[in-house]
C-alpha positions as CSV (number, residue, x, y, z in Angstrom):
1,M,0.0,0.0,0.0
2,A,1.3,3.4,-0.8
3,P,2.3,5.6,2.1
4,A,-0.2,8.3,1.2
5,A,-3.0,5.8,1.2
6,A,-2.0,4.3,4.5
7,S,-1.9,7.7,6.2
8,G,-5.2,8.9,4.7
9,G,-3.5,11.7,2.7
10,S,-4.8,10.4,-0.6
11,T,-7.8,12.1,-2.1
12,L,-10.9,10.5,-3.6
13,P,-12.6,11.9,-6.7
14,S,-16.0,13.7,-6.2
15,G,-18.8,14.4,-8.7
16,F,-18.5,13.1,-12.2
17,A,-14.7,13.0,-11.9
18,V,-15.5,9.5,-10.5
19,F,-15.9,8.3,-14.0
20,T,-12.5,9.5,-15.1
21,T,-10.3,7.5,-12.7
22,F,-9.5,3.8,-13.3
23,P,-10.7,2.0,-10.2
24,D,-13.9,4.1,-10.1
25,L,-14.6,3.6,-13.8
26,L,-15.2,0.0,-12.9
27,F,-18.5,1.1,-11.4
28,I,-20.0,1.1,-14.9
29,F,-18.9,-2.5,-15.5
30,E,-20.2,-3.6,-12.1
31,F,-23.6,-2.3,-13.0
32,V,-23.7,-3.9,-16.4
33,F,-22.4,-7.3,-15.3
34,G,-24.5,-7.2,-12.1
35,G,-27.6,-6.8,-14.2
36,L,-26.5,-9.7,-16.4
37,V,-26.1,-11.8,-13.3
38,W,-29.6,-11.0,-12.1
39,I,-31.0,-11.9,-15.5
40,L,-29.1,-15.2,-15.7
41,I,-30.0,-16.2,-12.1
42,A,-33.7,-15.3,-12.5
43,S,-34.0,-17.2,-15.8
44,S,-32.2,-20.4,-14.8
45,L,-33.6,-23.5,-13.2
46,V,-31.4,-25.1,-10.5
47,P,-32.1,-28.3,-8.6
48,I,-31.7,-26.7,-5.2
49,P,-33.6,-23.3,-5.0
50,L,-31.7,-22.3,-1.9
51,I,-28.5,-21.9,-3.9
52,Q,-30.3,-19.7,-6.4
53,G,-31.7,-17.5,-3.6
54,W,-28.3,-17.2,-1.9
55,V,-26.6,-16.2,-5.2
56,M,-29.3,-13.6,-5.8
57,F,-29.0,-12.3,-2.3
58,V,-25.3,-11.8,-2.7
59,S,-25.7,-10.2,-6.1
60,V,-28.4,-7.8,-4.9
61,F,-26.3,-6.9,-1.8
62,C,-23.2,-6.2,-3.9
63,F,-25.3,-4.1,-6.3
64,L,-26.7,-2.0,-3.4
65,A,-23.3,-1.6,-1.9
66,T,-21.9,-0.5,-5.2
67,T,-24.7,2.0,-5.8
68,T,-24.3,3.4,-2.3
69,L,-20.6,3.9,-2.7
70,L,-21.1,5.5,-6.1
71,V,-23.7,7.9,-4.7
72,L,-21.3,8.8,-1.9
73,Y,-18.5,9.4,-4.3
74,I,-20.6,11.6,-6.7
75,T,-22.1,13.7,-3.9
76,G,-18.7,14.1,-2.2
77,A,-19.9,12.8,1.1
78,H,-16.6,11.1,1.8
79,G,-14.9,14.4,2.3
80,G,-12.0,13.5,0.0
81,E,-10.2,11.2,2.4
82,T,-9.7,7.5,1.8
83,S,-9.9,6.5,5.5
84,W,-13.6,7.4,5.6
85,V,-14.6,4.6,3.2
86,T,-12.4,2.1,4.9
87,L,-13.7,3.0,8.4
88,V,-17.5,2.8,7.3
89,F,-17.2,-0.5,5.5
90,S,-14.9,-2.0,8.2
91,Y,-17.5,-1.4,10.8
92,V,-20.3,-2.9,8.6
93,A,-18.3,-6.0,7.8
94,T,-17.4,-6.5,11.5
95,L,-21.0,-6.1,12.6
96,L,-22.2,-8.6,10.1
97,Y,-19.5,-11.1,11.2
98,V,-20.6,-10.7,14.8
99,V,-24.3,-11.0,14.0
100,H,-23.7,-14.1,11.9
101,A,-21.6,-15.7,14.7
102,V,-24.2,-15.0,17.4
103,F,-27.1,-16.5,15.4
104,S,-25.0,-19.5,14.3
105,L,-24.2,-20.2,18.0
106,I,-27.9,-19.9,19.0
107,R,-28.9,-22.3,16.2
108,W,-26.1,-24.7,17.2
109,K,-27.1,-24.7,20.9
110,S,-30.8,-25.2,20.1
111,A,-30.1,-28.3,17.8
């Protein structure tokens, strides 16, 4: 990792400048391929419907996360610092891990 990115000195693009930088330009491809995934999942028949539901859940969640991040970049809500994005998504990921672990433990104890 670059020293500027590690210290939070790097700036993130705001507004439509998001579509001019390489990593952020991938938002467009994420939307296009995400839509294709939804079409393929919805139109396929699988022997175990639970698998199809799980893949659709992950696809929709990633689409919503991408959309949220894109809106935050375009509106400039990140304040131009990279540490903001890392901090928000780190807390969300940690919270999800904790919730999953607690409910898995409850299910295991009740079985």
